[in-house]
C-alpha positions in Angstrom: 43.7 -92.5 82.9 41.0 -91.0 80.7 39.1 -88.0 82.1 35.5 -88.4 82.8 33.3 -85.9 81.1 32.8 -83.5 84.0 30.5 -80.7 83.5 32.5 -77.5 83.5 31.0 -74.1 84.3 32.2 -70.6 84.1 32.9 -69.0 87.4 31.8 -65.6 86.2 28.5 -66.9 85.1 28.0 -68.6 88.4 28.8 -65.5 90.4 26.7 -63.3 88.1 23.8 -65.7 88.5 24.2 -65.8 92.2 24.7 -62.0 92.8 23.0 -60.3 89.9 20.6 -62.8 88.3 17.5 -61.2 87.0 17.6 -58.3 89.5 17.0 -55.2 87.4 18.6 -52.8 90.0 21.7 -55.0 90.3 22.0 -55.2 86.5 21.9 -51.4 86.2 24.4 -51.0 89.0 26.8 -53.5 87.4 26.5 -51.6 84.1 27.2 -48.3 85.7 30.3 -49.7 87.6 31.6 -51.1 84.2 31.3 -47.7 82.6 33.1 -46.1 85.6 35.9 -48.6 85.3 36.2 -48.1 81.6 36.4 -44.4 81.9 38.9 -44.5 84.7 41.1 -46.9 82.6 40.9 -44.8 79.5 42.0 -41.7 81.4 45.0 -43.7 82.9 46.0 -45.2 79.6 45.8 -41.9 77.7 47.8 -40.1 80.4 50.5 -42.8 80.5 50.7 -42.9 76.6 51.3 -39.1 76.8 54.0 -39.7 79.3 52.4 -37.4 81.8 52.3 -37.7 85.6 49.0 -37.1 87.4 50.4 -33.8 88.6 51.4 -32.7 85.0 48.0 -33.6 83.7 46.3 -31.8 86.6 48.4 -28.7 85.8 47.4 -28.7 82.2 43.6 -28.7 83.0 43.9 -26.5 86.0 43.1 -29.0 88.7 44.9 -30.9 91.4 46.7 -34.2 91.3 44.2 -35.7 93.8 41.4 -35.0 91.3 43.2 -36.9 88.6 43.8 -39.7 91.0 40.1 -39.9 91.8 39.2 -39.8 88.1 41.5 -42.8 87.5 39.9 -44.8 90.3 37.5 -47.4 89.0 35.2 -46.8 92.0 34.8 -43.1 91.2 31.4 -42.3 89.8 31.5 -38.4 89.5 32.8 -38.2 85.9 31.5 -35.0 84.3 31.4 -34.3 80.5 33.1 -31.0 81.3 36.0 -32.6 83.0 36.4 -35.3 80.4 36.4 -32.7 77.7 39.1 -30.8 79.5 41.2 -33.9 79.7 40.6 -34.8 76.1 41.7 -31.4 74.9 44.9 -31.4 77.2 45.8 -34.8 75.7 45.1 -33.6 72.1 42.1 -36.1 71.8 38.4 -35.6 70.8 35.7 -36.7 73.3 32.9 -38.8 71.9 29.7 -39.6 73.6 27.3 -42.4 72.3 23.9 -43.5 73.2 23.6 -47.2 72.6 20.8 -49.7 72.8 20.5 -51.3 76.3 
């Protein structure tokens, strides 16, 4: 049987429209959460690529394993440039910060 041309919609677009829409505060919050998740994922990936445990990375930057665990949590919003710089140095990377158009 031929399929009827049903209108298909993107679930992400529907949810975004429903929960964020044109609300400026919600848009800003969503952007902030995305940045936090990206930073957490980057730390996790770099640490794993370097074959280090959280404890080993913590020892390299003179902190605790629980701090590394928090930094790798997408919900954590306390990333500091100082701490990110220490992690980058320990992993033999260079930290870059950019200001982009909104």
